[in-house]
Each structure stands twice: as C-alpha cells, then as structure tokens.
Phi, psi and omega in degrees: 000131181280132180290138176205186190294338184255006184312312183301309180297323182294320179300318180289326175299314182297316185297317180298319176299315175303322179290327178288323180291315179302315182295322182292323179295322175307312188291319181291330173296315178299313188275000180076020186258193178098234181292340185297311178298318183301317183300323183301333184258012184266124176303155189308312183299314178297325173298317179300314184294324179267356187304320182293315182294324185288327183298331182273312187288329191241031185300313185295317178297318179296322177285341177271346182284134186288124183277148177248132179282127177268125173271109180277118179286147176291135180294147180289145182290130178295142183283139179260144178233082185295137183277121179310141170250167181279135178297157178299330182251033180304143176232147170277136183284126180271080184289336179286308179303327179273359181060042178267139178276336178294132181264340182239126188203157176198148177234120184249131169277110183295329184283321180269336183070033180255147173271114186275320178204156186198163169211113185043044180286347183255012184267153180298137171225168168256121194282350184042232186281353170300336176304335182288353173288318178297318182301314178301317178302301183302319180296315181299318181285341188243351182297133182273323182219092180296352174267357181286162178244156173244130178260121184283139177242171178293330175298331179283310189281325183302318178290329180297317177300317186295320180280357186052039176288147177290134179231159181271338178116016179287155182250154174299120180099352177276138178259123185241163182267168181291323178295319176305316185293321181299306183296320179299328180286317189268310185296315177254003175059042183277113175306328177297325178298307183292325177296321178299317178297314186293322183290317182290319186278311192237002178089338177196160179292328180301312175298319180298319177300324174302322179295314179305311183291321172307312180293322180299316180295317182302320183278356179075030180269087186292343186245020180231142181212132182249146172237358181195160189273350185253338179109002175303144188294133169211141186291341178270003183250104191212170171200208172219159170300324180300313181292316180292328177288331176287326174295318176297315178299323180288325178297326182289341175286345186259123181307315179294312182297317179302317180299318179289317180293342181248006180282148182266327181198162182203138173244132187281170174304137174293133177241116188302316182288318189257305185226088183295340175254002189083168174253129179260127179254137178249136181303126169303320182298320177296325179289326180290332191259000180302117182095348180252154171209164183262122181243096185294319189256005180061034177261006173088003175250158182286133175241119187068190182209141174276122188255353180164197179141208183208151180239164179200152175197134159213159182306319181284333180275340187068195182268124178246153188214140171231125176248142171252115192239133175247134181206126175050048171074004178244160183243134179235145177245121174242141178224143170224147183220150186061042170291161186280330187208167178301309183298313180294335178295314179300309182301320181294319180292319179292326174303315182298315179297305191299323184265350184231341173293127179304124189286147176299133182266000000 
C-alpha cells in the first residue's frame, strides 16, 4: 500500500474486512456449507477437471465436512453356465450301424453335465421348433407380470396362417394368460404361443429375439443365432445339437420351465366367447412315443421313462427331437436332428437312449 494522507484509516478498514471474511469462512466450515453445495451442481466432467485444484484450495473445508458412510450391497452371484465335457467313456454314435436317418445326435447326462455319446453334434443345424425351448426360458426370466393377459389381434394371427406355422388355436380378440402361452408354445409347439409371449414380454418379436440372442451370448453359445421366436426357417437362424442341449439342460434347472417341458396335458383359461371350456393341449411328445418304450437290456420291458421334451420340423431342418429321459434316478437329454420322417425321428432318439445310456449294473 502506498502511504498517503488517508493511509491510516484505509489500513484500519482493510483489517476489519479481513477479520469479517475470516469469521465468515469459519462459520461456513463449521456448518458444512461453501463448496460442498456448489460441487453438487457441477457436471461429472467438470468435477474431474477441477478436482486437483479444489483439493489444494479447499483442504480445510473437505477435512471438516462430515462424511457419510455408504452401505455397499453385496453383488448378486454371477450365473454359471458350465460347458459339458466328454465323459471318460464317451462313444461316437454309430448312426449308420444303427440304421438311423438322423445325422446329428447327442446324449447328455444332466447330473454330471457329461456328453456320453455324440455324432456331429457341433455341426451347424437349423433347430426348427426346438427354438421354442429358448423362447420359454427367455419369457419366464423376463416377464414383468406373469398374471397379466395377452389379447390376440388379426395382425398377430394373419402372418402365422400365411407362413403355415404350427399354432395352438388361439383366436383373434381372445385374451389369454401368460401360463396359457407357455404351454401352448411347448406342448403344441404353437407359434401363436411364442408370438404372444414375445409381445407380452418385450413388446414385439423383434425385441424378444434380441433377448434370446443376448441369453445365448450370456451362456456362451457361440454357434447359435436366432431371428424369430418360433423356429420358422431363416438362413441366419441356426444352432448345433450341442448348444440346443445346453439350452434344454438350463431350462430343466428352472422350476417353471421344467414343469412345462414335462407336462402331459394342460387346459387353458376359459374364454366365454371363444373357448368356454378352455383349450386342452396334449403333449406332442406323448403322442409321438405312444406305443413306444425304451428297452435298455433287451428283455422286452420298459426301462426308465421319457418324461418330456420338444419336437421340431421344417423342410430345411428335417425332423428334430429332444427327449428328457429318466432312468435309475438320473436324467438324460437326447437330441437327434435332420431325421427323414416323423416316425424315424422318434426311432432315432430312442435308439440313442437304448444303445448309449449306461445300463444298470
């Protein structure tokens, strides 16, 4: 300060101002105000840029600010999708020697997650309606309100008729439950069932398919890609026996999915205008194995039981079959693809079970 005639009075004024500022700063520090409130309105990028400068300028304020303890919730455990490995006594399926028309096949021990036998199970196939097992999984895991109903429109039904897709029999204007759609999709392989699930869960089939592919990626299914929820043919809709068996194995670990996949029949909710007694769905699997049984030891008697599964067919995929088979307290999953006919598809899958399921000792 340059000394002049008013220098003394100016000095006193400056000192008083400094004392007032110091007192105000102390109050703000004690009450936790100041830069704390200001920082709340700074965008994240600006906070990062100014953090170094603020740490120097406001050290005392930061140290005096009352800290808040953050309660960290435990992260949910990651879901594991163990990859099946070949069993020590793995066998190649002799499809020629067994006169099987299917070229792709695999047998999985669900308990040990081991491949007991197989034939070209890692080769590309078109899964046809075996696709609906993944649709079942995705629907069950993503539905927001399982008690809600879905109302079919002409926009839903007309394309299915045009594509000659298999349907369960829902009508335009009919409102059905989520559970009805699940059983329609699996027991009768209804494309109307999977479309209803897709629209109910994701708003459209396109968005639902995104969930299907996301689930496939999450499971590590590198050779699987879906373009629709029902299995209608598309060159870009493909999988392998290996991947389809993994999807079925995963579904069997879910209580709801297992219940649907092993049901023999189901009657839908009654709709006064369309189906006053409800629609009764009988399992296609049960129809296919009627009169058949698995004879492991060749004594002419049934050993174990086929308790469920899924069928599939398109011209490009041929006839596909998945059996869920129980024997001696264990569950086995058998799959055959590209069989020549509906009859040979059933025969092929039973041959896999009869020749490669370990016999009781």
